[in-house]
C-alpha positions as CSV (number, residue, x, y, z in Angstrom):
1,M,0.2,0.3,0.0
2,K,0.6,3.9,-0.7
3,T,1.5,6.2,1.9
4,Y,3.5,9.1,3.0
5,L,5.5,10.6,5.9
6,A,5.3,14.8,5.9
7,L,8.8,15.7,6.9
8,A,9.2,19.6,6.6
9,P,9.7,22.5,3.9
10,A,12.8,23.1,4.9
11,P,15.7,22.2,8.4
12,S,13.9,22.9,11.4
13,E,16.3,25.3,12.4
14,E,16.2,28.2,9.5
15,D,13.9,30.4,8.3
16,C,11.1,29.0,5.6
17,A,9.6,30.6,3.3
18,Q,5.4,31.6,5.1
19,V,2.0,30.7,4.1
20,G,0.2,34.3,3.4
21,T,3.4,36.3,2.7
22,P,4.6,38.0,-1.2
23,G,6.7,35.2,-3.2
24,Y,5.4,32.4,-1.1
25,Q,4.6,29.4,-3.7
26,E,7.5,30.9,-5.6
27,R,10.3,29.9,-2.4
28,A,8.1,27.5,-1.2
29,L,8.5,25.0,-4.3
30,T,12.9,26.0,-4.5
31,E,12.9,25.4,-0.7
32,C,11.8,22.3,-0.7
33,A,13.8,20.7,-4.0
34,R,16.8,22.2,-2.2
35,F,15.6,20.6,0.9
36,I,14.6,16.8,-1.4
37,R,18.5,17.9,-3.3
38,Q,19.9,17.9,0.8
39,L,18.3,14.7,1.7
40,R,19.2,12.5,-0.8
41,R,23.2,13.9,-0.4
42,R,22.6,12.4,3.0
43,F,20.6,9.7,2.7
44,G,21.2,8.7,-0.2
45,P,18.9,7.6,-4.1
46,E,15.1,6.2,-3.2
47,P,15.0,2.5,-2.6
48,E,12.8,0.3,-4.5
49,G,8.9,2.3,-3.9
50,A,9.9,5.4,-2.2
51,W,10.7,9.1,-3.5
52,L,10.8,12.1,-2.3
53,S,8.6,15.2,-3.5
54,V,6.9,18.2,-2.9
55,K,3.0,17.9,-2.0
56,W,0.7,20.7,-0.9
57,F,-1.7,21.1,1.9
58,D,-5.4,23.1,2.8
59,H,-4.2,25.9,5.6
60,D,-6.9,28.4,6.7
61,F,-4.1,31.6,5.6
62,G,-4.2,29.0,1.8
63,Q,-2.1,26.4,0.7
64,Y,1.6,25.6,1.8
65,C,3.8,23.2,1.0
66,E,6.2,19.9,2.6
67,V,8.3,17.4,1.3
68,V,7.0,14.8,2.2
69,C,8.1,11.0,1.6
70,Y,5.9,8.2,0.0
71,Y,6.9,4.5,0.1
72,N,5.0,1.4,-0.6
73,T,4.3,-0.2,2.9
74,D,4.5,-4.1,1.3
75,I,8.5,-3.0,0.7
76,S,11.1,-3.1,3.8
77,A,14.1,-0.9,2.2
78,S,11.1,1.7,1.0
79,V,9.6,2.0,4.5
80,E,12.8,1.8,6.2
81,Y,14.2,4.4,4.0
82,A,11.0,7.0,4.6
83,Y,11.0,6.5,8.5
84,A,15.1,6.5,8.4
85,C,14.8,10.3,7.0
86,E,11.9,11.6,9.2
87,A,13.9,10.2,12.4
88,N,17.1,12.4,11.4
89,L,15.7,15.4,9.7
90,P,19.0,18.1,9.1
91,A,18.6,20.6,11.5
92,T,20.4,23.4,9.6
93,W,21.4,23.4,5.6
94,E,25.0,22.9,6.3
95,D,24.4,19.7,7.9
């Protein structure tokens, strides 16, 4: 079964784009793409059944996006990858 873990839009100790501010969508997508590249450097490429992507969510002030890790619960390597990402997210862009 396919499911996902929401990770974050950027490293936790970094400022990130704020919903409702001018240019939010473009800045948020740029940050998420950078964060995906950082996660791939840190954890390696996604194994079969897993993939990092940007997902949009509804919010009272509009939509926001985050990096998510989709994974297949029937493929153990994809489950392990998703949970390793979630448990060890970088705190800064330099991590």
